[in-house]
C-alpha positions in Angstrom: 41.7 -17.3 -20.6 41.7 -20.0 -18.0 38.8 -21.9 -16.5 39.0 -19.9 -13.3 38.8 -16.5 -15.0 35.8 -17.6 -17.1 34.1 -18.9 -14.0 34.6 -15.7 -12.1 33.4 -13.6 -15.0 30.3 -15.8 -15.3 29.6 -15.4 -11.6 29.9 -11.6 -11.9 27.4 -11.7 -14.8 25.0 -13.8 -12.8 25.2 -11.5 -9.8 24.6 -8.4 -11.9 21.6 -10.0 -13.6 20.2 -11.0 -10.2 20.6 -7.5 -8.9 18.8 -6.1 -12.0 15.9 -8.5 -11.7 15.6 -7.8 -8.0 15.6 -4.0 -8.5 12.9 -4.4 -11.1 10.8 -6.6 -8.8 11.0 -4.1 -6.0 10.2 -1.2 -8.4 7.1 -3.0 -9.7 6.0 -3.7 -6.1 6.5 -0.1 -5.1 4.5 1.1 -8.1 1.7 -1.3 -7.2 1.6 -0.2 -3.5 1.7 3.5 -4.6 -1.1 3.0 -7.1 -3.4 1.4 -4.4 -2.6 4.0 -1.8 -2.4 7.1 -4.0 -6.2 8.0 -4.1 -6.7 7.7 -0.4 -3.5 9.7 0.5 -4.5 12.4 -2.0 -8.0 12.7 -0.6 -6.6 13.0 2.9 -4.2 15.7 1.7 -7.0 17.7 -0.1 -9.3 17.5 3.0 -6.4 18.7 5.2 -5.6 21.6 2.8 -9.3 22.6 2.8 -9.2 22.9 6.5 -11.6 20.0 7.3 -11.7 18.9 10.9 -12.6 15.3 10.1 -11.8 12.9 7.3 -13.7 9.7 6.6 -12.3 6.9 4.4 -13.8 3.6 3.4 -11.0 1.3 2.5 -11.0 -2.4 1.6 -9.0 -4.2 4.3 -6.6 -5.8 1.9 -5.3 -2.4 0.8 -4.6 -1.1 4.3 -1.5 -2.7 5.5 -0.7 -5.6 3.3 2.7 -6.0 1.6 3.9 -8.7 -0.7 5.9 -10.4 2.1 7.6 -12.7 -0.3 8.9 -9.9 -2.5 10.2 -8.0 0.6 11.8 -11.1 2.2 13.5 -12.1 -1.1 14.9 -8.6 -1.6 18.6 -8.0 -0.9 18.8 -4.7 1.0 22.6 -4.3 1.0 22.9 -3.5 -2.7 22.8 0.2 -3.5 20.9 -0.3 -6.8 18.0 -2.1 -5.2 15.4 0.4 -3.9 13.8 0.0 -0.5 10.4 -1.5 -0.4 7.5 0.9 -0.3 5.7 1.7 2.9 2.7 -0.5 2.9 0.8 1.0 5.9 -1.8 3.2 4.4 -3.2 4.4 7.7 0.2 5.7 8.8 0.6 7.5 5.4 -2.8 9.2 6.0 -1.7 10.2 9.5 1.5 11.7 8.0 -0.8 14.1 6.2 -1.9 15.7 9.5 -4.6 13.4 10.7 -5.1 11.2 13.8 -7.1 8.0 13.6 -10.1 8.4 15.8 -12.3 5.4 15.0 -12.0 2.2 13.0 -14.8 -0.1 12.3 -15.0 -3.1 10.0 -17.8 -4.4 7.9 -18.1 -7.7 6.1 -19.7 -7.2 2.6 -20.9 -10.4 1.0 -20.0 -10.6 -2.7 -21.5 -14.0 -3.4 -21.9 -17.6 -2.4 -21.5 -21.0 -4.0 -23.4 -24.1 -3.0 -22.8 -27.8 -3.9 -24.5 -31.0 -3.0 -22.7 -33.2 -0.4 -21.2 -36.3 -1.9 -21.9 -39.1 0.6 -24.7 -37.5 2.7 -27.7 -35.3 2.2 -27.7 -31.6 2.2 -25.5 -28.9 0.7 -22.3 -27.2 1.3 -22.4 -23.4 1.1 -19.3 -21.3 0.6 -19.7 -17.5 1.1 -17.4 -15.0 -0.4 -17.0 -11.4 0.7 -14.7 -8.5 1.4 -13.9 -6.8 4.7 -14.3 -3.0 4.4 -12.6 -0.7 6.9 -14.5 2.4 7.9 -11.9 4.9 9.3 -12.6 8.3 10.8 -9.7 10.6 11.2 -9.6 13.8 13.2 -7.4 16.7 12.3 -4.2 16.6 14.4 -4.2 19.6 16.8 -0.4 20.1 16.5 -0.2 20.2 12.7 2.8 22.1 11.3 1.4 22.2 7.8 -0.8 25.3 7.5 -4.1 25.0 5.6 -4.0 26.8 2.3 -6.8 28.9 1.0 -8.3 27.9 -2.4 -7.1 31.1 -4.0 -3.5 30.5 -3.0 -3.7 26.9 -4.3 -4.8 28.1 -7.8 -2.1 30.7 -8.0 0.6 28.3 -6.7 1.4 30.5 -3.7 1.6 29.2 -0.1 0.8 31.0 3.0 
């Protein structure tokens, strides 16, 4: 076996290993996004199936529309073994369940602060930490094609 054949075989091995690592990274990212969004999407689905007219959700802002941009940008989308990145827009996923966003408000919730004395002057430096909490109110979409199920049909597994 010549040098060129060994080099080509090694390049194929490297490409296959890269594709495997890339697919694993995208799957881990998709699992993480799904884990964060799952409870909110399920709550919206259950409220819709109960026939509620309004759905309220308090969601930390970092969970609403953030994607790991670096993982998505580094992902090669032309390879069939690499899955597509997960949808990171939680509000759109809730709207897909039959809701329309009516009102969105944001609240800063302080979680703590840290103070230090200034080095070359008098006084202190204070650094506050906190989270931004989104308060979202959804209204049942008037043109929903998904019929609300009665509780008895949900238990028996029938639709209608």
